C-alpha positions in Angstrom: -101.5 26.4 -16.9 -103.6 23.2 -16.6 -105.3 22.9 -13.4 -105.6 19.4 -12.1 -108.0 18.1 -9.5 -107.2 16.2 -6.4 -105.4 12.8 -6.8 -107.5 9.8 -6.6 -106.5 7.0 -4.1 -105.1 4.8 -6.9 -102.7 7.7 -8.0 -101.6 8.2 -4.5 -100.7 4.5 -4.1 -98.8 4.5 -7.4 -96.7 7.5 -6.3 -95.9 5.9 -2.9 -94.7 2.7 -4.7 -92.5 4.8 -7.1 -90.8 6.7 -4.1 -90.2 3.5 -2.3 -88.4 2.0 -5.3 -86.3 5.0 -5.8 -85.2 5.0 -2.1 -84.4 1.3 -2.4 -82.3 1.8 -5.5 -80.3 4.5 -3.8 -79.6 2.3 -0.8 -78.4 -0.5 -3.1 -76.1 1.8 -5.1 -74.3 3.2 -2.0 -71.4 1.3 -0.4 -71.7 -0.1 3.1 -70.4 1.7 6.1 -68.9 0.6 9.3 -69.8 2.4 12.5 -67.8 2.9 15.5 -69.1 4.7 18.6 -68.1 8.3 18.7 -66.6 8.1 15.3 -67.6 9.1 11.8 -68.8 6.5 9.3 -65.9 5.3 7.0 -66.3 3.0 4.0 -64.3 -0.4 4.0 -62.5 0.1 0.6 -59.8 -2.4 -0.3 -56.4 -1.1 -1.2 -53.5 -2.5 -3.2 -50.3 -2.1 -1.1 -46.6 -2.7 -1.9 -44.8 -4.1 1.1 -40.9 -4.0 1.5 -39.5 -6.0 4.4 -35.8 -7.1 4.9 -35.0 -7.1 1.2 -38.3 -8.8 0.1 -41.0 -6.9 -1.9 -44.6 -8.2 -2.1 -48.0 -6.8 -3.0 -51.1 -7.2 -1.0 -54.9 -6.3 -1.2 -56.0 -5.3 2.2 -59.0 -3.6 3.9 -56.8 -2.2 6.7 -57.3 1.5 7.2 -53.8 2.5 8.4 -50.2 1.4 8.0 -50.2 0.1 11.6 -53.4 -1.9 11.0 -51.8 -3.4 7.9 -48.7 -4.5 9.8 -50.9 -5.9 12.6 -52.7 -8.0 9.9 -49.2 -9.5 9.0 -48.6 -10.3 12.7 -45.9 -7.7 13.1 -45.7 -5.9 16.5 -43.7 -2.7 15.8 -41.0 -1.9 18.5 -39.7 1.6 19.2 -36.4 0.6 17.4 -38.1 -0.7 14.2 -38.1 1.2 10.9 -41.5 2.0 9.5 -42.2 4.3 6.6 -44.8 5.8 6.3 -45.6 6.1 10.0 -48.0 3.6 11.5 -50.7 6.2 11.9 -50.8 7.1 8.1 -54.1 6.1 6.4 -53.7 3.6 3.6 -54.4 4.5 -0.1 -54.1 2.6 -3.3 -50.5 1.7 -4.5 -48.9 3.0 -1.3 -45.4 1.5 -0.5 -44.8 0.4 3.1 -41.2 -0.2 4.2 -40.5 -2.1 7.4 -37.3 -3.3 8.9 -37.1 -5.0 12.2 -34.3 -3.7 14.5 -31.6 -6.3 15.6 -29.4 -6.1 18.7 -25.8 -5.0 17.9 -22.7 -4.9 20.1 -20.6 -1.9 18.9 -16.9 -1.6 19.9 -15.9 2.0 18.9 -12.3 2.5 20.0 -12.3 2.2 23.8 -16.1 2.2 24.0 -18.5 -0.7 24.1 -22.2 0.0 23.3 -25.2 -2.2 23.2 -27.6 -0.9 20.5 -30.5 -1.8 18.2 -30.3 -1.0 14.6 -32.4 -1.4 11.4 -29.4 -0.7 9.1 -29.2 -3.1 6.3 -25.4 -3.5 6.5 -22.4 -2.3 8.5 -21.8 0.8 6.5 -25.4 2.0 7.0 -25.0 1.2 10.7 -21.9 3.4 11.0 -23.6 6.2 9.0 -26.7 6.0 11.3 -24.5 6.2 14.4 -22.6 9.2 13.0 -19.2 7.4 13.1 -16.6 9.1 11.0 -13.8 6.9 9.6 -10.3 8.1 9.2 -8.0 7.2 6.3 -6.3 4.4 8.3 -9.2 3.2 10.4 -10.2 -0.4 10.3 -13.7 -1.9 10.4 -14.6 -5.4 11.3 -16.5 -7.0 9.6 -16.2 -5.3 6.2 -18.7 -2.4 5.6 -20.7 -4.3 3.1 -21.5 -7.1 5.5 -25.3 -7.5 6.1 -26.4 -6.7 9.6 -27.7 -9.8 11.5 -29.0 -10.4 15.0 -26.4 -10.0 17.8 -23.9 -8.6 15.2 -20.5 -7.5 16.7 -19.0 -4.5 15.0 -15.5 -3.2 15.8 -13.9 0.1 14.7 -10.2 0.6 15.3 -9.2 4.3 15.0 -5.6 4.5 13.7 -3.6 7.6 13.4 -0.4 7.7 11.3 1.9 10.6 10.6 5.5 11.1 9.6 8.1 13.6 10.8 11.6 14.6 9.6 14.1 15.5 12.2 17.8 16.4 12.1 20.4 15.3 14.6 24.1 16.2 14.9 26.8 13.7 14.3 29.7 14.1 16.7 33.1 14.8 15.1 35.7 12.3 16.3 39.1 13.4 17.5 42.1 12.0 15.7 45.4 12.0 17.6 48.5 11.8 15.5 51.8 11.0 17.1 54.6 13.2 15.9 58.0 12.1 17.0 59.6 15.5 16.1 57.4 17.4 18.6 58.6 17.8 22.2 57.2 15.2 24.5 53.9 16.3 26.1 53.1 19.0 23.6 50.0 19.1 21.4 49.2 21.0 18.2 45.6 21.5 16.9 45.6 20.9 13.2 41.9 21.0 12.6 39.1 22.0 14.9 36.7 19.7 13.0 32.9 20.2 12.4 29.9 18.0 13.5 27.9 16.4 10.8 24.1 16.5 10.4 21.9 13.4 10.0 18.3 13.6 8.8 15.9 10.9 9.9 12.3 10.3 8.7 10.2 8.8 11.5 6.7 7.2 11.1 4.4 7.3 14.1 1.3 5.1 14.7 -1.3 5.4 17.4 -4.3 3.0 17.9 -7.4 4.2 19.6 -5.6 7.0 21.4 -3.1 4.6 23.1 0.6 4.5 23.1 2.5 6.1 20.2 4.9 3.8 18.3 7.7 5.2 16.3 9.6 3.5 13.4 12.6 4.8 11.5 11.7 4.9 7.9 14.9 6.4 6.2 18.0 8.2 7.3 20.5 10.2 5.3 23.7 12.2 5.9 23.1 15.9 5.1 26.6 16.9 6.1 29.6 14.7 6.7 31.5 15.4 10.0 35.0 16.6 9.8 37.3 15.1 12.4 39.2 17.2 15.0 42.9 16.5 14.4 45.5 16.9 17.2 49.2 16.2 16.8 51.0 15.0 20.0 54.7 14.9 20.7 56.0 11.6 22.0 59.7 11.6 22.0 59.9 9.9 25.3 58.6 6.3 25.7 57.2 7.3 29.1 54.6 9.4 27.4 52.9 6.1 26.3 53.1 4.1 29.4 49.7 5.1 30.7 47.8 4.9 27.5 44.9 2.4 27.5 44.0 0.1 24.7 40.9 2.0 23.8 42.8 5.3 23.4 45.4 3.6 21.2 42.9 2.0 18.9 41.1 5.3 18.4 44.1 7.2 17.0 44.9 7.8 13.4 48.5 6.5 13.8 47.4 2.9 14.2 47.7 1.5 10.7 46.5 -2.1 11.2 44.6 -4.3 13.5 46.2 -5.1 16.8 48.3 -8.2 17.0 48.3 -10.5 20.0 51.8 -11.9 20.4 53.8 -13.9 22.9 56.5 -11.6 24.3 59.8 -12.4 26.0 62.5 -10.1 27.3 66.2 -9.6 26.6 69.1 -7.2 27.5 72.1 -6.0 25.6 74.4 -8.2 27.8 72.7 -11.4 27.1 74.9 -14.4 26.3 76.0 -14.3 22.7 74.7 -10.8 22.2 76.8 -8.1 20.6 74.7 -5.3 21.9 74.1 -4.1 18.3 70.9 -5.0 16.5 70.3 -6.1 12.9 69.5 -2.5 12.0 72.5 -1.2 13.9 70.7 0.1 16.9 72.1 -0.3 20.4 70.0 -3.0 22.2 67.9 -1.8 25.0 64.5 -0.5 25.9 62.5 0.4 22.8 64.3 -2.0 20.4 62.5 -5.3 19.8 63.2 -8.3 17.9 60.5 -9.7 15.5 59.9 -12.1 12.7 60.4 -9.9 9.6 57.8 -12.1 7.7 55.2 -10.8 10.3 56.5 -7.4 11.1 59.0 -5.8 8.7 62.2 -4.5 10.2 62.1 -0.7 10.8 58.4 -0.7 11.7 57.4 1.6 14.5 55.3 -0.2 17.2 53.4 0.6 20.3 53.0 -2.0 23.0 50.8 -1.1 25.9 52.8 -1.4 29.2 56.0 -1.2 27.3 55.8 1.9 25.1 56.9 2.9 21.6 59.3 0.6 20.0 61.1 -0.1 16.7 61.3 -3.5 15.1 65.1 -3.4 14.9 66.4 -6.9 15.4 65.7 -10.6 14.7 66.3 -13.8 16.6 66.5 -17.5 15.8 63.7 -18.3 18.3 61.5 -15.3 17.2 59.3 -17.0 14.7 55.6 -16.1 13.8 53.7 -14.2 16.5 56.6 -13.9 18.8 58.3 -10.7 19.9 61.4 -10.1 22.1 61.4 -6.9 24.0 64.6 -5.1 24.9 65.2 -3.8 28.4 68.1 -1.7 29.9 68.6 -4.0 33.0 68.6 -7.7 33.6 66.2 -7.3 36.6 63.7 -5.4 34.4 63.8 -8.3 31.9 63.4 -10.8 34.7 60.4 -8.9 36.1 58.7 -8.8 32.7 59.2 -12.6 32.1 57.1 -14.1 29.4 53.5 -12.9 28.7 51.0 -12.2 26.0 51.0 -8.5 24.7 49.0 -6.5 22.2 51.2 -4.9 19.4 50.1 -1.9 17.4 51.8 -0.7 14.2 52.3 3.0 14.0 52.6 5.2 10.9 
């Protein structure tokens, strides 16, 4: 080992200058620091930031230390409803992407509810998703789901329920009354007890927002045709018909044509110029009427409410068209009847 003696003053000065230069070089090579009271020293290092806001994408070089500070540099005051990712407190780093959407006020009509909300959703569909609104198959949304959300937007959801139901209902069997002149007067004979039919209906029901239910008939079909109840009735006597109403007569099977409205007069067997024997050889009297054969063929069985069962058994020179001459057994009965309009039914 070489032993050296004490340094001379010139050597000491040279070493001091060398140390000073090294220290100065280190200071120049280190980055500058900012100091805040009570905080550690942090370097001001610029960062490249990608900024997404309301559909616009831009890039910035910033010296901000956090996401919140970067937004503040842009003049953005973040409200509690706004969307910011990452959070404002997150420290910046190179090539970080910051997404910001400002919340807009929205009036939301959800069925029977009206809500005042703030939303950062880009469109109506995203708004409904954020509010956990489930749409049914028939629900309607106004405006359409892909409509962008704007300030003071008004969104309406109408909840519509629809369903169908099949139901069966009976078809009442009608009763057919048949007049049988060979049965004793006032007797009845059941020919067929009949059977009710079955009708199937398909109904569609609609309900909006839990309100009233509206029904609509979609289709109907007969599953089983009803069979009528058939009753034979004996009517040998004219009096058996005297109390029958128009409705009862028209509902019976023995009516073979539409009712005829005719002008009726009355005659007796003892009228002037009368022989008492009709064109078909009947004795004139109650139940034998004169008709125009072109309108009602001779021999046709008739029923006239208020008069009874009759046979078209005679003709007359004045009986033309819708005219009928009713036979009576007494002159007083004929006078009492006079001239009036009657309804005439043809019978089988």
